[in-house]
N, C-alpha and C positions, 0 to 999 in steps of 0.2 A: 587726704584722709582716705583709708580703705573704705570700699563701700560695695554692697550688693544692690544693684538696680533691678527692679522688676517692672518691666515695660508691658503693660498689659492693654489689652483692647480686642475687640471682636475682630473677625476675618475682614480685611480690606481697610483697616483703620492706620495703616502706615508703619506698623511695628518695623518691618523689614527696611523700609525706606528710611526711617529714623536710624536705625543701626548703621545702614550704609553711609548716611550723612556724617554721623559720629566717627567712622571708620575714615572717611575721606577728610574730616577735619583733622584728625590725628595725622594722617599721612601729609597733609600739606604743612602740618608743623614739624614734620620728620618723626613723628612717634609711630610705633608699630601695634599692629592689632592682631589679635588670633580670633577668627570666626569659625566657631564649631557647629556643625550642622549633622543631620543624619547622614549616614553613609550613602543612601540612594540619592541624595540631593547634592553630593559634593561636585559633580559635574556642572549641573545646572548653576549652582551657586557661583562657581568659578567663572562662568560666563557673565553671570549678572554683575560680579564684581569688577570684571575687566570693562564691562560697559558702562558702569557707574564712574569708576575711578580714572579710566583711560591708561594707556601704557606708561605714563610718567610716574603716576602713583600706585599702580597695582602692586609693586614690590613691598609696599608697605603694609599689606595685609597677607595673612596666612589663612587659607581655607582647609579645614581639616576635620575629620570626624573623630569620635572618641577613640576609635581603633588606632587611627594614624597618629593621634596626640600621645597615646600610650606608648607607642613604638618610639615616638621621638624622646619621651622622657627616659625610657630604658636605655636607648643608644647613648644618651648623654649623661644619665646618672647611674648606669649600670644596672644589672638584674635581668638584661636580656638574653643571658647566655644560652638558656634552654629554649629549644624550638617551641612554638605555639602550634598545637594541633589544629587543624582546620575543622570546620563543621562536619565534614566527611570523616576525617580521622576520628573524631569523637564517637561515632558509632562503631568504628573498629575497635576502639578502646573498650567501649562498653560490652562488646562482644567478648574480648579477652577477659574483662571482669566477669562475666556470666560463666564462662568456662572455669575460672577460677574458684567459684562457689560449688558447694555441695548442692546437688539438685534438690535434695530433701529441704535444704533452707530456702528455697524459692519454689516451693510447690505450687504457689498461686499462678505462677508462669511456667509451669512445666510442660504444657503442651505446645507452647510456641516459642520458647525462650532460645531455640536455635535458628530461627527464622530470620531472614534479613529485615523484613518490616518490623519485626519486635525489636530488634537492635536499633533500628532507625527511630522508632516511637520512644524507646527507653532513653536514647540520647537527647531526643527533644525535651523529655521530662527532666532530664539532668540540666539542660540549659534553662528551662524555666526556673528550677529551683536556684541554681546558681545566680540567675538574673535578679531574684527575689531576696537573695542573700540567705538562702536556708542551706543549712549545713547538714550533714548525714545525722548528726546527733540531735538536732531540732526537729528532723523528719521523724527519727525515732520516738522522741518523746511525744510528739504531736499525734503519731499514729500508733500510739502503744496498744490501743485497743482495736486497731484496724490491722488484721494480718498482711493484708496487700500493701499498705504503707509501711508497715514494718520490714517487709522483704524488699521493697524498693528502696528503703533505706541501706540495706545490707548491699545491693547492687551499687548505690550511689557510693558507699564507702569504699567498695571494691574498685570503683572507678577511680576515686581519689588515691587510692593505693597504686594503680597503674600509673598514674601522673607522676607520683611521688619521686622528685629527683631526675625524672626522665624527660619532661614536657609540662607546658603550660596549657591549661583551658583559656580560650579566648576571653572569658570572663575573668578568670584569674590575672590575666595579663594587665587588665585595668586595675585590680587589687594591688598587684606587685608594684606597679607604676605609682599608685598613691603612697605606698610606704616608702618609696626610694625617692620620691620627689623633695629636691633641696631647696632650701629657703633662698628666695630671691631667683628661683629659676624663670619666673615670668616678669622679672624687673624690667620695668619700661615699657610693658605691653598691657594692654587692656584686653580681657577676654569678653567675647560676645557670645550667647548661645541663641540659636534661632531655628525654628521649625519644629521644636520638640513639644509634645504633649505631657510628657512625663519623662522620668529617668529611672533606670535600673540601680539596684543596691550597689554594684560595683561603680557604677558612674556617680552616684551619691557620694561614694568614698573618694573618689577623684576630685570631685568638686570640694568636698570638705578640705582635702589636702591642698587645693589651689587657695581656699581662703586662710588655711593656717599659714600658707607660704607667703601670704601678703598680696595675693592677686586680686586685681578689682574684675568683679564680674557683673555683666548685664545680660539678662535672661528675659527673652521676649516670650510670651504666652498668650494663647488665644482665649480670652476671658474679659469680661468688662469691668473687672474688680476684684477684689479679694472675697467679697461676700455678696449675698444676694443675687439676683438674676435668675435666669432660668437653669434648671438642672442639667441642660445641656452642657453647661461650662464647668461642671462640678468637678471633673477630673483635673483640669487645668489650674482650678482654683486651689484643689488640694495640693498639687504640684507647687504652687506659689507660696502657700503656707508652709510647706515642708521645707522649702529652700529658705524662707524666712527664718524658720527655726534652726536651720543648718548654719546660717549666718550668726544667728544669736550665739549659738554654742561656740562659735570661733571668736566671739567678741567683735563682730564686724557689723556696722549699722546697715540697716536695710532702707532703701528708698523706694516707694512705689510711685510710678508714674502711669496714669491711666489716659489713654488716649480717647478722645471725645468725638472726633471727626471721621467720618467715612471719606477716605481718599482715594479710594478705587471706584467708587460710583458716583457718577453726577448727582448732585441734589435733586430730589424730585423724580429721577428716573425710575424705570421700572425695576432695574437691578437693585436700586437703592432701597426702594420700597419692599421688594423680596427679601433682601438681606434683613431689614429691620423686622419684618413678620416672622422670619425664622427665628431671630434671636429673642423677640419678645413672646412669641407664641399667640400673638393677637392676629384677627383675622384681616386680610386685606380689604379696603374699602372702595376700590375702583379697579377697572381693567388695567393690567400691566402693559406697558409699551415695551417691546424687546425681550419679553419673557413669553415662551410658548410651551404648553403642555399637550401632548398629542398622543392619544392611543392608536395603536395600529394593529394589523392581524398577526404579525409574527415578527422575529428578530430580523430577517433579512430585509423586511420593509423599514424597521428602524434604521438598519444600515444604509439603504438607499436614501432614505430623507436626511439623514445625517450627512452622507456625501454631498447631496444636492444642496443643502444649507452651506455648507463649507465652501463649495464652488461658487455659489452665490456670493458669499462674503469676499472671496478672493477676486472676483470681478469687480468689485466695488473698492478694492484697493487695501484690502486687510491682508497683511503678510500671513503667510501660513505658520511662520514660526510664533504668531500671537493667537493661534487657534489650539484648542485640544478637544479630544474626545475622552471621556471619562466613564467607566463603568465599575462597578463592584467585582465583577468576576467576568473575565473575557470568554469564558467558554459559551460558545453559541454565538460570539459577536466577531471573533477575530477574522475568521475565513471570510464572512459575509462583508465585514467592512473593508478588507483588503481587496476584495473583488470590486466593490462598488467605488472606492477611491481610485482604483487602477482605471476602471471604465470612464470616470469623470475627470481624469487627469490631476487628482489631488495627491500629492506627496504624502507619504503617511512614515511616521517613525514609532515603532512599537517600544515603549520603556519596558523592558522585561530583563530578567536574568535568565541565562542560560546555562546549562551543564555540559559536561564533557561526554556524557552518557552515549550520545549518538554521532560522536566525532569519529573520523577515520582512524586516529591513534587508539582511541577507546575500543572501537571495533577490531583492530588488529590485535590488541592485547587480550581481548576476551576470546577471540578464535583461537590464539596461540595457547592460552590458558585451557581451552576446552580440548584441544589436541593432547596437552599434558594429561589430561583426565581420561580422555577416550581412545587416544592414539590416532594415527592418521586416517582421515576419513574425508570423503569429498565435500561435505556441507562445510566443515570448518576450514579446509585448505581454500576453497573458493571464497569464503567469506574473508580469509585473510588476503588473499589477491586483490579481491575487488576494493580493498581499501586505497588502492594506488599508492601503497608504501612499499612495493617490492621493486626494486630498480631492474629495468629492462623488461617487466611485464606489461605489455601493451595491452590494450583493450581487446583487439581482434584474438590476440592470442589466448586471453583468458576466456572469451568467448568460445573459441574452438576446444579448449580443455573442457569447459562446462558441457559443451555439446556431447564430447567424447564420454563424459562420466554418465550422462543421460542415456547413451547407447549402449556402454559396456559396464558391467559391473567391475569395481575396483576394490580389492582388499588392501589392506596396509602394506603387504608385501609388493602388490601391483604398484604402488605408489612409489617404492623404493627402486624399482626397475624402469629400464626405458619402454616406452609403449610398444607393444609387440609389433612387428612387421606383418603386413597382411591385413591387418585391421583398418578401417576407415570410419569416417563419421557417418556413413551410410548404413552401418551394421551389416546384416547379412545380404543387404542390397548393395554389396561392394563394388566400387570401382577401382580396384587396385593399380591399375595402369594409367589412370586418369591422373595427369600432371596437377589439376587442381585438387584432387583428393590427397595427392602426396604433400602438397604445400600446406593444406589443413592439418595434416598430421604432424608435420615438422613444426608448425606454429603452436600446436598443443604440447608436444614433447619439449620444446624450448622453455614454455612457461612451466611446465610440470618440474623440469630440472632445476629452475630458478627457486621454486618454493619448496619442494619435496624435501630436498638435501638439508637445508637450514632447520626446517621444522622437524625432520627425522632427528637431527642432532639434538634439537631442544628436547624432543620427547624422551630420548635416552638419557639426556643430562638431568632431566627431572624425575627419573624413575623412582627415587626414594619417597617422592610427593603421593605415589600410587599405592604406598603401603600404609598400614594403620598407624604407624609411627609418624610418618611425614617426614619433611625436610625443613631446614631452616628457611624462614619466610624471607630473610635477606637474600639468601642464595637464589631463590626462586625469582626475585626481583632483578637480581644480576643476570640471570640466564635470560629473563625476558628481554631486558634492556640489551644484553649481547645479541640476541636474535634481531632485534630491529636494527643493530648497527649492521649485522652481517648481511641483511637483505638490502640495505642501503636506504632504509627509512629516512634519515635525516637529508640525504641528498635528494630523495624524492619530494620532500616537503620544500626544499629549497627551490627545486625546478618548477614545482607546481606553482608556487606562489610567484616566481619569476613570470610565468607564463600569464597568471591572473593579473598581475599587476599592469600588463599592457592595456588592458581594459577597465580594470577596476582596483586601484591601490587599496582602499579600505578591505575589500575581500581577500586581497593577498595578505594584509595585516592580520585579519582574522585567521586565515590558515596558519600562520607563523605562530600566533597567540594561542591556537588550540594545541598545537604541538608543544609549545613551552609548557602549557599548564599541565599536559598529560606527563610530561617528564617531572615537573615538580611534584605532581601526585605520586608517581612512582618512586621518587626519593623519600617521600613522606611516609610511604607504605613501608619502604626498607627500613627507615628508622623505628617505626611501631613494630615491626616483626623481626627486629634484629637479634633477638634472643628466643624468639618463638619458632617450635616445630609446628608446621601447618601441612595438611594434605593438600593434593591440587584442587579437590572440591570446596575445602575451606578456604583456600587462597582465592578462587574464583568468586565465592560469596562476598569475601572482604574487598575485592576489587570492585565487584559491582556495588557494593555499599559505598566506596569512595567516589566513584564515578557518578552516582546518582546524586550523592549529597554535595557535590562540587558546585559552586555557585560563581559564574562569570557574569559580570555586568556587560551592559551594551551602551555604547556611546554613539550619539546621533553622527552620521557621517555626511550630512548634507546641511547646508546653513538654512534652507528654508523647507520646513516639512511639518505638518500637523502632528502633534503629540497625541499618542494614544496610549493611555495608561489607566492604572486602576486607582481607586479613591486613596488608598493607603499610601500610594507612592507620589501623589500630585503635590506639586509645589505651585501655588496660584499665582506667583508673581509673573507678570508681563503677559496675561491671557486677556485678549480683547473679547473672544467669541468662544464659547464652550457648548459642547453637546454632551448631554447626559443619557446614557442608555441604560435601559432596565429599570427606569424610575418608578417602579411598582411595589406595592404593599408585598412584603416577604421577600423581595429580590434586593431592594436597595432602600434602607439597610436590611442585610439578611438576617433570618432568625439566628439566634445565638443558641448553640448547642454545646454539648461536652466536647471536648479536643483533647486528643493524646490519651495517656495512662492516668491523667489526673481529673477526676470528676470534679463537678461543681461542689459537692460535699467534702471533697478532699481540700479544695481550695478553701472553703469556709473554716475547715478545721485548723489549716495552717494560718489563715487569718486570725482566728482566734488566739493563736499561739505567738502572734506579732509578726508574722510574715505578710508580705502584700504580693500576691502573684499576679502577673498582668493578665492572666486569664480568668480572673473572678468573674462572676455572671454580671454582676451590676457594672463593674468596670468596663467589661467588653460591651455592654448594651450601650453605654454612654459613649464609648469610643466609636462605636459604628454610627451613632447619631451624629457626633462631631465630624466624621468623615463626610456624610451626607451634607451637613451644613456647609463645611468648608468647600466642597464640590459645588453646591448650589449657589454660593457667593464668590466663585473663583474669577468669574469673567467681568471685565469693567463695563462692557456695552451690552451684549446679548447672550442669551442663554436658551437652549432647545432642550426640554425634556421629551423623551419617547419611553413608552413602555408596551409590552405586547399583550394582547388579550388572549391569544392563542385558543381562540374558539370559546373562551369563557367570558367571564365578566370581571376582569383584573381591575383592581382599583389603584389609584396612584399612591406614591409614598406617603405615610401618614403625616410627615412634615408638610408636604405640599398640601394635603388634604385640609390640615389644621389651619393652614395660612390662607386657603380659599382656592381650591384647584379651579372653580369656576371663573376666577379673575384671571386666568391665564389662558388665551385664546388658543386654537389648536393651530398647527402649521399645515398648510396645504399648498405644497409646492407646484407651481405651474409646470405646464410641460417645457417651457423655456429653461426653468431651473433643473428640471430632470434630465434635460438632454444638452449639456455643455459641451460635448464632443460628439462626433459621428458614432462613436463605438457605444456611447451611453444612449444615443437616440435610437440605434438599431436594437438595443436591448430593451428599451422602454416600449417601442413600438410593437417588438414581438412578445410582450408581456401584457399586463393589463393596460397599458397605455394605448396599445393598438385597439383594445375594444371600445375604450372611451373616444377614441379619435376617428375610428373608421367610418362613422357616418358624415364627417365632415368633408372628406375629400372622396370623389369619384374613383371608384376602382382600388381603393386602397385595401379593402377587405381580401380582395382576391391576391394582390400583391404581397399583403402581409402574409395571408395563409401559405403562399408559395416560398416566402422567405423563412418562414417557421418550419417547414418541411425540409427545405435545404439546410437550415441551422441543425434540427434535430437528426437528420439522416444525411450524411455528405454525399454528393453525388461524384462518383469516380469516373473518370475518363482520361485516356492518354492523348494529350494534345499534340505532342511531338510525333506524328505518325511515321515520319521517314526513320526516327529512331526506333519505333515499333517494328517497322518492315526489316529494319536491320537485326533485331532481336529474334524475329519469326523465320527469316530466311526468305529466299525467293519462292519457294514453294513451302506449303504446310503439310505435315504428316500428322494425322490424327488417330488416335487409338479409341476404341469405343468407350474404354472407361474415361479417358480424357474427355470425350464429348460429353458423357454423364456428368462429369464434375462440371463442365462449362455450364450445362443447363440446371445444374443444382444451384451455382453461383458463380457468375461470370468473375467477380472479383477474387473469390477464392482460387479459381482457376489461374488467373493472371499472376496471383502472388506465388502460388506453388509450381506452376509450369514455365511461367515466363521470367518472373523475378527471381525465381529458385528460392524463395524463402519457405523452407520446409521445417517443419518441427522435427527435432530429432526422434528417431523410431528406435526403441530399446531393441537391442540383439537378443531377443527372448523367443522362446518357442510359443508364440500367442496364437490366437484363432486364424490370423493370416497365413502364418507360417506352417500352422497345421494344415491348412487347406492345401497349401503348396505340397507338403509332404503326401497328402493323399493323392494328389494329382500325379505326383512323381510314381508313387507305388503302382497306381492303376496304369498309367502309361506303359511303364515297363512291364507289368504283369499281363496285361492284355496280349503282349507280343511274345510272352514266354512259352516255351514247350510245356511246362506244366499246365498253364491255363488252357492252352488250345487242345491238349490232350483230354483235358476234362469235359470241353465242349464236345469232343467227338463222343465221349462216354455218354455224356447228357443225350445226344442225338440217338444213341443205341439203347436208350431207356437205362442205362446204368447209373449208380449214384458214385461220383467219384469221391475219393478220400480227401478232406479238407487238410489233412497234415502238411503234404507238400505245399499248399498254398500259405498255410501259417509261417512255414520256414521262409518260403519266397518273401513274403511281406515284410518279415523281419530282416532278411538279408538286404532287401532294398531300402527299408529305412535306415539302415547303418551306412549303405552307400551314400544316401541323400546326405545324412549329417556329415559325412566326411567332405563333402563337397562345399559345406557352408564356410565362408570365409572368416578367419580369425577364430573359428570355434577351439575352444580349449578344454571342453567338458560341459555336461549338463547338470542343472541343479536337480534336487530329487523331485521337485514339481515338474520339471520338464521331462524327467525319466518317466515320471507316471504318464504324463500326457503321452509321449511315444508309445509306451506299453498299450495304452488305452486305443491309441489308433491302429497298432498292429493288430490288437486283438479283434477289432471290429473290421479288419480287411478280408479275412477268410471268409466269413459269411456273405460280405458284399461282392467278393470274387465269384462265389458260388452262384449268387443271383444272377450275376452278368453272364456265367456261364450258360444258366438255364435260358436267359433273354437271348443269347446269341444262337443256341441250339434250336430255337424255335423260329427265329427271325430271318426274313429273307434279306435284311441289311446286314452287311459284313463291314468291319472296319477296313477303311482303306488308306487312311494317314492318321499319324499322331504328331502332336505338336508341330502342326502345318503352319509355316510362316508366311504371311501375306503382305503385300505392299511393294513398292519400287524395288527392282533388284532382288526380290525375294522368289520362294519356290512358287508362289501363287500370287498373281496380280490381284490388286485389291480395288475396291470402287475408286473412282476419282472424280472429281466435280470442278468445273471452272470457277474462278473467282475473279472479282473485279481487277482492272489494272494488269491483266496477264497473269495473275498467280494461279496456282491449282492446289487443291487440297486432295490429298491421298490418304486412304485409310491404311493403317497398319496394324499389326498385331500376331497373334499366335492361337491357332485353333486346337483345343485339346484332342479332339477326335472328330474324323469325318467318315460317315458310313455311306455306302452306296448301295443301289439296287437296281439291278437290269430287269426291265419288264416290257415285253412287247416292243423292244427297239429302243425304248426309252430308259433314260439314266437318271434315276432319282437319288438325290442327295440330302443327307441330314447331318445336322451338327449336333453334337452330344457333349454337355459339359457336366462336372460333378461339383455338388455344392454341399457344405456343412452348414448346419444351422438350418433355417427355413428360407424357402425362396418361393414366393408368388408371383407367377408371370401375369402381367396384365397389359392388355393393349392400350389402356388409358395411360400408362406409364410411357408406353412406346410413342404415344402421340405426342408428348412433351419432351422426347429425345432421351428418355430414361430406359433402363432394363433392355437396351437395343443391341448389345454386344454380339450375342448369338445370331440374332437377324442379319445384322450388317457382316458378319462373317458368311452367313449363308447366301446372302445376295452378292458377296464377292465370289463365291463359288458358282453362283448361278446368276450371271450379269443379265438384266432385263433387255429386252429388245423391244423393237416398235410394237410387235405382236404379242408381247407377253415375256415368255422364256423359251428358249431352244431346248429341243429334246435331248440335246446331249448334256443338259444339266438342269434338270428340273428341281425346284426346291421342294423337298418332302416335309420340312419342318426342323424345328429346333427342340431340343429335349434337355432338360435339366434334371439329373438323377440326384436326389437327396441321399448323401451319404450315411445318414442316420436312420436306423430302422423306423418303420412307421409304429405309432403306438395302436394297439388293438384291443378291441373288447371281445370277450369270449366267454362261453360257459365254462364251469369249474372242469369238466371233463376235458374239454380241448385245451384248457391252461395246463392241465396236469400232463397230457400227452405233448411231448416236444415237438415244435413246428419250427420250420425254418423261417427266418426273418423274412419280412416283406419291406420293400422300398418304394417310396412315393416318387412318380414323375411329374414335371410341371413342364409347360411349354405351349408351343403352337404347332400343330399338324395340318398339312394339307387336306382339304376335306375331299378326298377320293378314296374309294373304298380299297383300291388296290395299294394305296399307300398305308393306310392304317391297318390293313389285313397283313401287309408285309412286316409291320413292325409287331403285331399282335395276332397271330395266326388264328388262334381258337377264340378270339373275343373274349379274354379273361379280364381285361382291363387292368392287368398287372404290369403291362409294358408300354402304356401310353397314358398320357395325361387326362384322360376322361374315362368314363365307364360305358358299358353297354346296357340296352334295355332288358336283355337276359343272357344267361349263359349260353354261350354259341351263337347269339344273335349278331346279326351284321349292321345293325343300326345303333349309333351312338345315342346315350340316354339325354334326357332333357337338360342335364347339367353341363353338357359339353358346349355351351356357348363360350365364346370367347377363347376356346381351345383349338377350334378348327377353323380353317380360313380357305376360301376357294383360290384358285390360281390368280384370279383377277384381282382379288383382296390382297394376295401377297404382292402382285405388282403395285398396287396403290401403297401399300406399306413400304415397299422398297422406294418409289418416288418420294414419298413423304420424308423418309430418313435421309436421301440425297439432299433434299431441299434443307434438311437441319444441318446436315455437314456444310453444304453451301453458306447458309445463314452464319454459322458459327465462324467459318474462315472470314467471311466479309467482315464480320462485326470485329474480330481480332485485328484485322489489318487497319481497320478505321478507328481503332483504340476504343471501342465500345465495351468497357469492363465494370460496368457499374454493379454495385452490391444489390443485386435482385434475387435473393433467394426463391427457391420453389419449393413450396411447402404441399406435402400431400398425405392425407390420412394423419396418422400418428407421428409422422417423421417431420421433425424440424431441423433444417441443415444448420441453424444457427445455435442450437442448444450446446453441441459440443464442438464448435468451430475452432480450430486454432488460430485464426485470425481475427478473432472477434475484438481483440485490444487494437489491432490496426483499423479495422472497419468502423468501431464506434457507433454501430447501427442502434438506434433507440429499440428497446424491446417491443414497444407498441407501433413501431413503423409499419406500413402496410407491406405485404408480401404477396407474391402471385400464388394463388391457390389452383391446385390441380382439379380440373372440373370433372366430378364423376360422369362417366359415359361418354367421355371425348373419344375413346376408341372406336366408338360407333360409327365415326366418320370413315372408316376404312370398309365398312360392310356395303355389301352390293344392294341391299335394300334400302340405303339412304340417298334420298333424291335432293339433298340440299344442293344449291348452286355451286358452292365452294368445292364439296365433294365430287360433283360432276367435273368440274374444270380439273381436279386432281386426278381423276380416273382417265380423262381424255387427253391431259397433257403428255408429251413425250418424256419419259423419265430423264432427269438430268445427271445421268450416270454413264460412265464409259470404263474402258480398261485402259491402264496405262502401258 
C-alpha cells in the first residue's frame, strides 16, 4: 500500500543510517531505491552509499538532487526540449527584461537599473519568488499599495516574457517535470529524501506529482516529533506537517516514525550531554568530557589551536577524513587555517563553489571584449597573452614585449606594425649592436605578431558593436570563439593539461573543466543573445555577469583530508572530531538582516498573501539556530569551540551560554601539540611560544632573536664565489655612480649590475635625460666660437649679445635629440620640456662667460674618459686573490691653472635640481664621483700630491638660477640671473683667488667676510680642505673602492641599506619585492659629523692611522 513515511529525530539519532539500512535491504532483495539529497551533498552521499552497500549492491540505488531528478524525468517523459538558463543566464535575461521596459514604469530603480550588480540582485529576487511559488500576478496583487513591489512585479513579468518559448528557468524545470511525470514512472522504486530542512514550492509540486504517480516516499527531518519541543525544530516540524497534508491531499497514508535513541554519541559522553542540552534548552549539570570552549585573542589563534587539535587527533589514530572544521563565514579564517594546517602537516579540503570569473578562459574573453570596446592597447593585449591561451607565446617573449611597452609608447597603429628597428628594451640607453638586445627585440616582435594580428581582425570584425545600434550578440559570441580558435587556445589548454598531468592529475582535470565550462557559458550567451543587438560595452557587462554568476562545485581530490566547510553545507555523517570556529555571540549564529531587493516587510506582506519566502525573518532566525545545533552535535567523539575576543569581551554563542559555557573547559594546547612538525616548531618559537619557553633553556632567547631577525629580514649572500668571479671577470671596473649604488644597498647593486635585473626605463624626456641634454649643450657650447667670443668680450668689459647663444642652444638641442636611438617624435609635454631647457641655456652660458672671463682656471678637457686603455688612467686598487679594481667614468669638464710652476686641476659638473655636497656622505662612499675623478687626475704620492697635478677642488654648478630676495626697486630693474655652486675647494688662497678673482663669492661654493676680502667667512667649513685633508679623503675613498671589490668577489651582497637624513633607499626601490625586507628592519644610519674624520684637527687614533698610512692607490 502506498505510503509517506516521516522519519523524525534530532541530529545524530540515526535517520540517515536507517535510510541506508532500508536501501541496503531493498538492494539485497533486488529492489531499486532513489535517494534524493541537496545538490551540495551529492558527492558526499555517493561516497557514503558506496561504503555502506559495497560494490555489489551499490547499483541498486541512485543518488540525485531535485535538479538531476527533474532532468531524468524530462529526458524520459518529454518536455526537456527547451534549454535551461543557468543562474548566471538568469541575470542576463533580467537585464534584457529591464531594457524592454519603459524607464518610467520602473522609476523606483531608475538610478541603478543598468548596473550589473542590480541585475544580479534582481535575478536573485526572481529566484526567491519562484522558489516560493510567487507569480508576477500574485506579487502585483500583494504589492498593490507598494510602488517598489509593483515595479518589481513588472520586471518579473518581463522576465517571464523573455523566457516564454525560448528557455526554462531552473525552478520552472521542476514544475514542468511535475506536469510531465507519467504514472508508474517510479514503479518498483522507493524514494528517500534526506538532508533537507524544508522544500521549495516547485519541489513540493514535484513531490505531489510523485505521490499522485503512486510512489512511496520516506522523508527524514531533523526534529523530535510533529509537535512540542523547542522552537529550534519549528521549521522542520512545519515541513513535516506540510508533507503530511500533501500526502492527505493525494489520498496517501502517512506514517510517522520518531527515533528515540542517540546513535551518534556514546551514552553519558560529553557530546551526548551537549546534544541533549542544546535540544532541550536545559543547562548542563556537570563538566563535559570531550567538549572544549576556548576564547582566544584573534582568528589566527583560533586557526592555530584548531590545527593543533586536529594534528593531535591524527596522532591518536583518527583518520583525517573523519575530522571537520566548520564556521559560519570563512572570511578571516580560510587563509589562517590553510597556513596553520600546512605548517602542522594536516591535509585540508575546502568545500566551496568556485566561479569562472578568474579563470584563464574568462580573462582571455574579457580582454578580447575590452579590445573590441577600446581598440588595441597594451594593457588588454598583455592580459590576453598572459592567459597562456596564445599558441607559441612563451613567458620570456611575453615578458620582453611587456618590457618594451613600458619603455616605448605604443599606439594602435604601432601594434599593427613590426617593432621599429633601432629600438631596444634599454630605451634611449640603447645597445643596438648588442646580440642580446637584438634577441630580446626578436622575442618581443614574435609574440606581438602572434597576438596583434588576430586581435586586430577581431577588433575590425566587431566594428558594429562600437556604434549606438550595436551588433547581433550571437555574432559577437561567434567572433570571440573564432578568435580563441585562431590563436590556438584549445591546443594550449590540452598542452597545459598534459604538462600538469605529469605531477597532478586533478589539477589537469581542473584546467580542462574550466575550459569546457567557459565554452558552455559562451554557448549559453550565444543562445540568449541570438536575436539581440548589443554594443561591445553591453556585451562586456553581460559576459561579466555570466562569469561572476557561474557556479562550479569542487570535489575532494584526496582520500584523507580534513573537511573545511560552512555550517549550511555540512553533512554530519561520519565525523568523529569537529572544530567550530567563530562560536561567538553575533558571529555564529550571525545576525539576520534584510537581504536582496525584498525587505522583511515585503516578505511578511507576501506571507499574508499565502506565499512563504525562504528569507522570512523568523524562518531565517530558526534556520541559523538549526545550523548551529547541527554543527555542535555533528561529531561523534570530540568538539572544540573557539571564538575571538579581538581585544574586547566577546561572549560565546547564545546556545552554548544557555547550555552552560562554564561546564565546557578551555582547550590549552601543550608545546608538543603546537609543534607536531619542525616547521610548526620554528613558527611557534618565533612567536609567543618563544616568550613562554625562553626562560627554560639557556641561550634560547638569543638564538630565537637571531632566528626572528633572519626570518623577518633574509640575509643575502653568494655562496658560489667561483661563479661570482666568473660573472665579475678577472678584474673589476667600477664607476663612481656604481660605487654609490653599492654603498646605498649592496643587494640592489648586485641585482642591477651583476644579475642585470633592471626595471624598464621609459623612453621619455625625463629629469635624467633632461640633465643629459643640458650636459650635451654645455659641453659643445663651451667649445664653440660664439661662446669663446663672448668670453673675450667680457674680458674687455663688453656685454655680449645673448641671441647667438639662444640659437646655439636650440641647434645643439636638436642635434642631441637626433642622436637618441629609436626617437620618432616628442610629445607635447616633452617639447615644452626641451623649450624650457633651451630658454634657460642662454643666461647660464652668459654666467659661464662671466665666470671664465675673470677666472685663471681655463677648460682643458671635456667628456674626458678615464680607466684602463682610456685617455686618462683612473685610480686602481689591489684586491685579494690577485684581482684589481679600476675606476672608470667620464669627466664632464676639467679646468687647469698654472701658478708658480704648479699645475692646479679642478673638476666641474653641472646639476639640475638641488645638490648639497657633504663630507659626511663622502665618508660613507656617497657623493664621491667628482672627488674620485679629481684624484684620478691628481694621483696621490707618498708625500701628498705632485706639483704637476695638484687637486684644486670639485665644483657642482646648479643649472637652475638661485632664488633671490630683493627690494621692490631691484626687482623692477632687470638683473642677470645668478647660479649657485657647491663642492669642495683646496684651502689655499691662490686656488680660490684663481676661481673668484674679486672675492665676490659668485664663483665658489662659499662666501667671503666682506666684499673684496681675502678670507672665507664662517660658513665655509666643510667646503674648504687642506692638501693633507685632500690626501686623507683620497686614501679613504681608495679603501672604499678596495672594500667594495673585495666584498663583491666574496659574495657579500646583503640587503644593508644606508639611510641618511630624509633619504630612505628602500622607499622607492625597484627590488623591494625581491628583497622582502621588513619595514621595521634595522638600517645603517649615516652618522652626522662623520666627515670630520678627514680634518687636520681631529686627533683620533683611527684618523691618525688614515693620515699616516700610504694611500692604497696607483695608476694602471
